N, C-alpha and C positions, 0 to 999 in steps of 0.2 A: 299396365297396360300394353297390350301388343300391337303396334301402328302396320295397317297392313297397307299398300300402296300400289294402285293400280293407273296405269298409263291411260291417261287422255288425250288425243289429238298432242301423239308426242313430241313433235316438231314445230308445233304452232303456238300452244297455249301452255302446254307443260306438264305439271301434276295434277295429279287426282288424288287427295290422302285421303281415306277411308278410314274413320277410327271410331268404333264399337258400331258400323255398319252404314254411319251416316257419311256424308261426303263432303269434307272443308273445303273452304275455297281457294280456287285455283291459285299454285304458284309458278307465276312464269317464269319462264326459264332464260327467257332473251333479256340482256343486257341494258335498262334506259340507257337511251343515249344520253352522249356530252353534251353540254352545250359547244356553239360552234365554234366559239374564242376559248374554249379550254385547253392549256397545252398539259401533255402528259409523257413522262419517258417511261418506255416498257423494259423490262428485262427478264431473261429467261434463268430458269431455277434448273440446275441439272444434279440430279443425283446420280455420283460416279462411282462405279465399283471397280476396283483392279487386284487382277489376281495373277500371281505366277505359276503357272501351269494350275494346278487347282487350288492353290492356295490363297486364301485372302491376304493381300495387302495394306498395311496401314505405316503412318508416321510418315507418307510422303508430304510435300511442300506444296505453296502455291506456284511456287516458280517453276513446280515441275512440270506444268499442266500448259495447253495453249489450245484454246477454242476456235474452232471455225465453223462459220454460217455458209454454205453456198460457196466453201471453198475460200472466205475471206476471213484472215484472223478478226476476231473481237475482243474487245475491251473487258477482260475479270475484273468487277465491280465488288466481288464479294468471294470468301473462301472457309469451309471450317472442315472440320477433322473429328474423329470419333469425341476429342476432350472439349469441342465446342460446337457441336450439330446439335440442333435446336430439337425438339422434341418428337416422336414418331407418333402419329396419329392414323393407326391402323384400324379395317375394317377386314372381317373375318367373313366370307361370304361363302355359306355351305351351300351343296346341291342335297336338295332333298326330292326329287321326280323318282318315280315309279321304281327304276332301274337302279337305285342305292338303299331299297330296303335290305339286304342281306350284308352292307356296308357300314350302315349308319351308326352303330355299334362305335366301331374302330373308328370311324371319321369323327365323331364327337369326341372322342377320348385324346385322339390326335391335336383336336383344335383346343382344346382345354389344356391341354399341356405344353402347347404353342403359346397361347394367353399369356400362362404363366411366366413363360421362358422372355417373352417379348415384352413386355409391360415393366418397366422400372417403376417402381412405386415413386409419387409427387412428381414424377415428371413425364411419364408416355400416358397414352390413354388409347382405348380399343373398343370397338362394338361388335356386335354380332348380327349377322342377317343370312335367311335364308333365302331360296328361291328353287320354286317349284313352275304349278302354271299360276301362283301367286308371287310376290315378293313380301316378305315381312321381317321389318326389322324387330328384333326380339330386346336387344341391348343397344342404345346409342351410347355415345362416347364418354367412357367413364375408367377411371383407374382402381376402380374397386371392383379386385379379384372376386370377392363372394358373389356380386353380382352377374359378371361375366361367367363364373361357373356356374349358377344355376339355371341362366337365360340357353347355355349348349345342353345343359342336363337334362333340360324340359324338354326336349324336343323329341316327340315320341310318335309322329306320322310322316306319311311322305306323300307328295299330290302326283298326279297325272303327266307335266310336262314339265320342259327347262327352259326358263326366261333367264338366261344368261347373259345375254347384252343387255337384257332392261334392268338388270339388277345392278351392274357394272354404271350402266348412265343414272338411274336412280341414285344410287350411293356416292359416285362422285359429285354429280351435281347438287344434289341436297345435302350431304354430309361432310363433303372433303372441298369444299370450294372454300369455302373461309376458315377451314382449319390452321392453326397457329403454330404451323410445324411440318415437319415431312410427312406426303401423305401418300399412304400407300393399300393397296388391296390384295388380298391373299384370298385366291379362288381354291374350292376344292370342289372338284367335281368330275364326272364317270364318264361325258360324254358331250355331242355335240348341242347346240342350241334349237330347240324344236319349236319355239312358243314367242320367240320376243318380236316387237314391232322394231325395234334397233337391231342394225346389222352390226357386223365386225366394226366396220369403216365409222360407223357411229360409236361403239366404244373405244377403239383406238381416241379418236378424235376429243370425246369428251376425257378421257384418260390423259392426254395430250394438254390441252386447253386447263385443266386444273391440276398440272404438273403433279399426276399419281402416277406410282412405280406398281405394277402388276405382277406379281409372284401366280403362277399357276401351279396347282397339284392334282395330275390325274391319277384318279383309283381305280380307273377302266378294268385294270388286269384283276382287282380282287384281292383278298387279304389271305387266303387259303390256297396260293401257290398263282406262279404268272399263268398266261394265258398259253395253252401249247403252243409250239414253235416260234413264241415269243419272246425276247429278253426282256425283263425292265429294264428300263432306262432309253428305251429307242421309240422313236415317231412312229407311230403306227400306219394311221389313216389321215384324210382331209382333217376332222375334228383336233387331230393333235396338230397339224401343221398349223391350224386357224389359232390355236391355244401358244403354240411356240410366238408365230407373229403377233400376237396382240401382246406379250410379254415382250417381246423383243424390242418392240416400236416403243413400249413405257421407260426402257430401262432394266426390265426386270428378265424373270427368267422362267421356264417349264419343267417342273419335275415330274417323274413318270414312277408311281410305287406298286411295287410287286408284291410287297409283304408288309406286314406293319413295320417292321424294322426300318424297312427305306422310305414309308411314311415318316416317320419320328425323325430318321436322318436329311430329310425335306424339309422340315421345319425346324429342325436346328438349324441347317444351314441358311434357310433365310432369316433366322434370328441372328446368326453372326454376321451376316452379312449387313443388315439394318447399323448394328455396333460397327460395323468398320468402313462405313459409307462415307464420301467427301461430298461435299456439297460447293457446288462452283455456280455462281450467278453472273453472268454476261449481259451488257447492253450492248443489242443489236447495232451498226451503223444504219442501217436500213429502219428507220423507224416509222416508216409508213403501214398501215394496218390494211395491206392488198389483198388478204384473205388467201394469200399465194402460201402453199406448201414450203417452207425452206429445210434443208438437209443441216444436220447439226453433225458435227465430230470434234473428240477431243482426243489431242495426241499428247504425247511425250514432248517436250522442251530439248531432250536429250536421247534420241532412241537406242543410243550405244549404251546408255547405261541400264536400259530395262530390257534387254532380250528376254524372249519367253515369257514377257508381260502382257495383259491381255486388259484393254480399257473397254468397260461397257456401260453406256448410258443412253438416253433417248435418240432416236434417230433424226426426229423432225419434230415442226412443230407448224401450227397453220397459223400466221398471223392475222388474226383477228382482234376485234376489241371486246376484251371481257373482264370481268368483276372477278377480282382476287383480292387478298389479306395479303 
């Protein structure tokens, strides 16, 4: 059964879930307040990618990194690498708006290949969702590749608009909030958001609050050749810049595909990156839920050892009380 989600009073009472045409009870997005005397220490989890020029770098140790919040060094409480990382919970969110008609077959094939590559049996899980004027969850989290394959293969229609930010908000809030592992969204889209109630800032906020990394794959150049006068891999307009901002703010990356081969390379790069990530958790010295945006930076403890190396992680978060596992 397909679950169709529609947004109702998005920032007040949350989502209205439509199942088989009937509206279920409201699912509040707000977190219930804790008792006044509750004592809670919060931590921030950072997925960290290290590259040397373009090559992914593995094998680094906890002592190679230092974390700073608003310029002040913080206490690292947990570190893991490719050998000890928790499982990946990844949602593939695919644009099925009207402009994707000629690209749907290619996008489906690439999404299927990515799912087969990224899901390690008995460890990782994936889900599949489409968005146009509706946001539809076709397959909830599973490690069953046959179910994921059928959910992607079964897509045979397109819609009228693009609810990209609503899809991110809904999936992060409903599906990734309590996922017991690394939380990832992979967007496959060819254009700007045209229909969401949520904004770009809202999408970044919910991703940061749920510790979700977003990777974006733009397919606007098509698969029969690049757009005349534009090279694949370049940022072209405001929609591309927004996609870049969305990904960079959450520690991910945006890719621009000019043909099927480039699309496959983009998926392979994301899969490889998830395999070589480091997870760094730190306990902020400032434990106040003050609602303020706090800047985050990860540095090398000995920069002289890592010339021409680059660290990528999320850039900030808002210190608000939220419910995460």
